[in-house]
C-alpha positions in Angstrom: 11.6 9.6 -4.0 13.4 8.2 -0.9 12.1 8.2 2.6 14.5 9.9 4.9 15.5 7.6 7.8 15.9 10.7 10.1 12.2 11.5 9.9 9.7 10.0 12.3 7.4 7.5 10.4 4.5 9.9 10.3 6.5 12.8 8.8 8.1 10.5 6.2 4.7 9.3 5.2 3.4 12.8 4.9 6.4 13.8 2.8 6.0 10.9 0.4 2.2 11.4 0.1 2.7 15.2 -0.5 5.0 14.4 -3.5 2.3 12.3 -5.2 -0.4 14.8 -4.3 1.7 17.6 -5.9 2.1 15.4 -9.0 -1.6 15.0 -9.1 -2.2 18.7 -8.7 0.2 19.6 -11.5 -1.5 17.1 -13.7 -4.9 18.6 -13.2 -4.0 22.3 -13.0 -0.8 23.0 -15.0 -2.3 23.0 -18.5 0.9 24.4 -20.1 3.3 21.7 -18.9 4.6 19.3 -21.5 4.5 15.5 -21.1 8.1 15.0 -19.8 7.5 15.9 -16.1 4.5 13.5 -16.1 6.6 10.7 -17.7 9.1 11.2 -15.0 6.3 11.1 -12.5 5.2 7.7 -14.0 8.7 6.4 -13.3 8.5 7.6 -9.8 5.0 6.1 -9.3 6.2 2.7 -10.6 9.3 2.8 -8.4 7.3 3.7 -5.2 4.1 1.8 -5.8 5.2 -0.9 -3.4 5.1 1.5 -0.4 2.4 -0.2 1.8 1.7 2.9 3.9 -2.0 3.6 3.2 -1.8 7.3 2.5 1.2 6.9 0.2 -0.5 4.0 -1.6 -3.6 6.0 -2.2 -1.7 9.1 -3.3 0.4 7.0 -5.7 -2.9 5.6 -7.2 -4.5 9.1 -7.4 -1.5 10.5 -9.3 -1.5 7.6 -11.7 -5.2 8.0 -12.4 -4.8 11.7 -13.0 -1.9 11.4 -15.4 -3.8 8.9 -17.6 -6.5 11.5 -18.2 -4.2 14.3 -19.4 -3.8 13.3 -23.0 -3.6 10.2 -25.2 0.2 9.8 -25.1 0.2 9.9 -21.3 -2.8 7.6 -21.3 -0.8 5.0 -23.2 2.2 5.3 -20.9 0.2 5.3 -17.7 -1.9 2.3 -18.7 1.4 0.4 -19.5 2.7 1.3 -16.0 -0.7 0.3 -14.4 -0.6 -3.0 -16.2 3.0 -3.7 -15.0 2.0 -2.9 -11.5 -1.2 -5.0 -11.7 1.1 -8.0 -12.7 3.5 -7.3 -9.9 4.3 -9.8 -7.2 4.2 -7.0 -4.6 0.6 -6.9 -3.2 0.7 -3.1 -2.7 1.9 -2.4 -6.2 -0.6 -4.9 -7.6 -3.4 -3.1 -5.8 -2.3 0.3 -7.2 -2.2 -1.1 -10.7 -5.5 -3.0 -10.6 -7.4 -0.2 -8.9 -6.1 2.3 -11.5 -6.8 0.1 -14.4 -10.5 -0.2 -13.5 -10.8 3.6 -14.1 -8.1 4.1 -16.8 -9.6 1.6 -19.2 -13.2 2.7 -18.6 -15.4 3.9 -21.4 -15.8 7.3 -19.8 -12.1 8.0 -19.7 -11.7 6.8 -23.3 -14.5 9.0 -24.5 -13.0 12.0 -22.6 -9.7 11.4 -24.3 -11.3 11.4 -27.7 -12.3 15.0 -27.1 -8.9 16.1 -25.9 -6.7 17.6 -28.6 -3.5 15.7 -29.3 
């Protein structure tokens, strides 16, 4: 996801935030989708997690937290991304990773995943 330099700052932020909000929505609502689009989404999240614009940062975090709840395989991949982000030198990426890890490794999420078919 690249920010177009021809867009005013507010429009670029909206465009980037929308991409992560769409990823979140697909994670929650597209029950038939395989794991591949979400694995690609994790790569996008990891690449863009350093974007310090508040709405983009929050949308990135929201998408990461949704992917982790989809199934066990995506949970493992998303937790790995969150841990790498939490260890990042970039303060924004570090916030995204640490904030996501608080929920992703919670007992409630783990119990929910135990009920989800593989």
